[in-house]
C-alpha positions in Angstrom: 34.0 36.9 1.9 30.9 35.2 1.1 29.3 35.9 -2.6 25.5 35.5 -3.2 25.5 35.1 -6.8 22.0 35.6 -8.1 21.1 33.0 -11.0 19.3 35.1 -13.5 19.3 32.5 -16.5 20.7 29.5 -18.0 22.4 29.1 -21.6 20.6 27.8 -24.0 19.6 23.8 -23.6 21.2 23.1 -26.9 24.7 23.6 -25.1 23.8 21.9 -21.9 26.2 19.9 -20.8 29.4 20.6 -22.7 29.7 24.5 -21.2 28.7 25.4 -17.4 26.1 27.2 -15.8 26.8 31.0 -15.6 27.0 30.6 -11.9 30.2 28.3 -12.0 31.8 30.4 -15.2 31.5 33.4 -12.4 33.3 31.0 -9.9 35.5 30.0 -12.9 36.7 33.4 -13.7 36.9 35.0 -9.7 38.2 31.8 -7.8 41.8 31.5 -8.8 42.1 35.4 -8.5 40.7 35.3 -4.8 40.9 32.4 -2.7 39.4 34.9 0.2 36.1 34.3 -2.0 33.3 31.9 -1.3 30.2 31.5 -3.6 26.5 30.5 -3.0 23.9 30.1 -6.2 20.5 31.4 -5.3 18.7 30.3 -8.8 16.3 33.0 -8.4 14.8 32.6 -12.1 13.5 29.1 -11.4 12.3 29.3 -7.8 12.2 33.1 -7.2 14.3 32.2 -3.8 16.5 35.4 -2.4 19.1 36.3 0.2 18.7 38.5 2.6 21.6 41.0 2.7 22.4 39.7 5.9 22.9 36.5 4.4 26.2 37.8 2.3 29.3 40.3 1.9 28.8 40.7 -1.6 26.6 40.2 -4.3 27.1 39.5 -8.0 24.4 39.1 -10.8 24.3 36.8 -13.9 23.3 37.5 -17.4 19.8 35.6 -18.8 17.8 36.1 -22.3 15.2 37.5 -20.0 14.6 41.8 -20.2 14.6 43.5 -16.8 11.4 45.1 -18.3 9.5 41.8 -18.6 6.7 40.0 -16.3 8.9 37.9 -14.3 7.5 37.7 -10.6 11.2 37.3 -9.3 12.2 40.7 -11.2 10.8 43.3 -8.7 11.7 41.4 -5.4 15.5 41.0 -6.8 15.4 44.8 -7.6 14.6 45.0 -4.3 17.5 43.2 -2.8 19.9 45.3 -4.9 18.6 48.5 -3.1 18.3 46.7 0.1 22.4 45.5 -0.7 23.1 49.3 -1.5 21.9 51.0 1.8 23.6 47.5 3.5 26.8 48.7 2.1 27.0 45.3 0.5 29.0 45.4 -2.4 27.5 44.1 -6.0 28.9 43.7 -9.1 26.0 43.3 -11.9 26.9 41.2 -15.1 24.9 42.3 -18.5 20.9 41.0 -17.8 22.7 42.4 -13.9 24.4 45.3 -15.3 20.4 46.2 -16.9 18.7 44.9 -13.5 21.0 47.1 -11.3 20.5 50.4 -13.4 16.7 49.6 -13.5 16.7 49.2 -9.7 18.2 52.7 -9.1 16.4 54.5 -11.5 17.6 54.2 -14.5 15.7 53.3 -18.2 16.4 49.7 -19.6 15.6 48.9 -23.1 16.0 47.2 -26.4 18.2 49.1 -28.7 18.0 50.9 -32.1 21.8 49.4 -32.7 20.5 45.8 -32.7 22.6 42.6 -31.3 26.0 43.0 -29.9 27.7 39.9 -30.7 31.2 38.7 -30.5 34.2 41.0 -29.1 33.5 44.8 -28.5 35.4 47.4 -27.8 34.9 49.9 -25.2 36.6 53.3 -24.0 37.3 53.5 -20.1 35.9 57.7 -19.3 36.3 57.6 -15.6 38.8 55.5 -13.4 38.6 53.9 -10.0 40.7 52.6 -7.6 39.3 49.3 -8.3 40.3 49.5 -12.1 43.9 48.1 -11.7 45.5 46.8 -13.5 45.0 50.2 -15.3 44.1 50.5 -19.3 42.4 53.0 -21.2 40.3 50.7 -23.3 38.8 47.7 -22.7 37.5 44.1 -24.8 35.2 41.6 -24.0 32.7 39.5 -25.4 28.9 40.4 -25.8 25.7 38.9 -26.7 22.6 41.8 -26.2 19.9 43.8 -27.6 18.9 45.3 -24.6 20.9 48.2 -23.2 20.8 50.7 -20.4 19.7 53.6 -22.5 19.6 56.3 -19.4 21.4 55.3 -16.5 19.9 56.4 -12.9 20.7 59.3 -11.1 24.2 59.9 -10.1 25.5 57.1 -11.6 29.0 57.4 -13.3 29.9 56.0 -16.7 32.7 53.9 -16.7 33.5 52.7 -19.9 31.4 53.3 -23.1 31.5 52.9 -26.6 29.8 54.2 -30.1 27.6 51.2 -30.3 26.7 51.3 -26.3 27.0 54.4 -24.8 26.6 53.2 -21.0 28.9 49.9 -21.0 30.0 50.0 -17.5 28.6 51.8 -14.4 29.4 53.0 -11.2 26.7 53.8 -8.8 25.8 56.9 -6.1 23.8 54.9 -4.0 26.1 51.9 -3.1 29.3 50.1 -3.7 28.4 48.8 -6.8 29.4 48.8 -10.4 28.1 46.7 -13.3 29.2 45.9 -17.0 26.9 45.3 -20.2 29.7 43.0 -21.1 30.3 39.0 -20.2 33.9 39.0 -18.9 32.2 35.4 -17.4 32.3 34.1 -21.5 34.9 31.8 -22.4 35.7 32.5 -26.5 34.9 28.8 -27.2 31.0 29.3 -24.9 30.6 33.0 -27.0 31.5 31.2 -30.3 28.7 28.1 -29.8 26.2 30.8 -28.5 26.8 32.7 -31.7 26.5 29.6 -33.7 22.9 28.3 -32.4 22.1 31.7 -32.9 22.9 32.4 -36.3 19.0 32.8 -37.5 18.7 35.3 -34.5 21.7 37.0 -35.8 22.2 37.0 -39.6 24.8 35.4 -41.5 26.9 38.8 -41.7 26.8 39.6 -38.0 27.3 36.0 -37.1 30.7 35.6 -39.0 31.6 39.0 -37.6 31.4 38.1 -34.5 33.2 34.8 -34.6 35.7 36.8 -36.4 36.3 38.8 -33.7 36.6 36.1 -31.1 40.0 35.1 -32.5 41.3 38.9 -31.5 42.6 40.4 -27.8 39.9 40.3 -24.8 40.7 42.0 -21.3 38.3 39.5 -19.7 41.2 39.0 -17.5 41.4 42.1 -16.7 37.8 42.7 -15.7 37.9 39.7 -13.6 40.5 41.4 -12.0 38.2 44.9 -11.5 35.4 42.7 -10.0 37.8 41.1 -7.3 39.3 44.1 -6.4 35.7 46.2 -5.7 34.5 43.1 -3.9 38.0 43.2 -1.8 37.2 47.0 -0.6 39.6 48.9 -3.1 36.5 51.4 -3.4 
């Protein structure tokens, strides 16, 4: 099964060489669980290039420091691709920026949250179970790094998981086989820790320390990775 990874951003320059790119993080997370998946990266945020739905069996959209409401030339064409993939029945998964981009593409509203930054491991209640969500659980915990949120979901979207801080933490869409997550299951905790370290001035001392402490606690990144594999493999 051919998965097109749409690269919408890169780790900060200060972490170059120490950690892999976001597509490589995705591959490292998913490949051990699904030998049947193969991956091709499209560095869309760099060159604007995008695949056609006929080029892939599944679509995976990464995180990014960009906002989906910003005036980047590649964002509107990527939204078109999301809608075209849904119309073609191709399964697609969005992570963080990808979550917000998919929600916006299908008619939702995304903007900065008045709740500020989400940093470290956050906890979400699972509110609507689906067949691909095995192993089943009533809550999930995972690393996050975001200020933007889906404020209003698209018509027909189902909230899969949420929290007091982020109401729409995971969504399933009515327009096609498509799901998305605000959290970052591809972030290993050493990367999440380094990210907080270089953004301490942005996050503030108290939130940074709280985020670093949370990374010592349980994470369900492996559970979410298995859910994504299940979804791509047709357990819908």
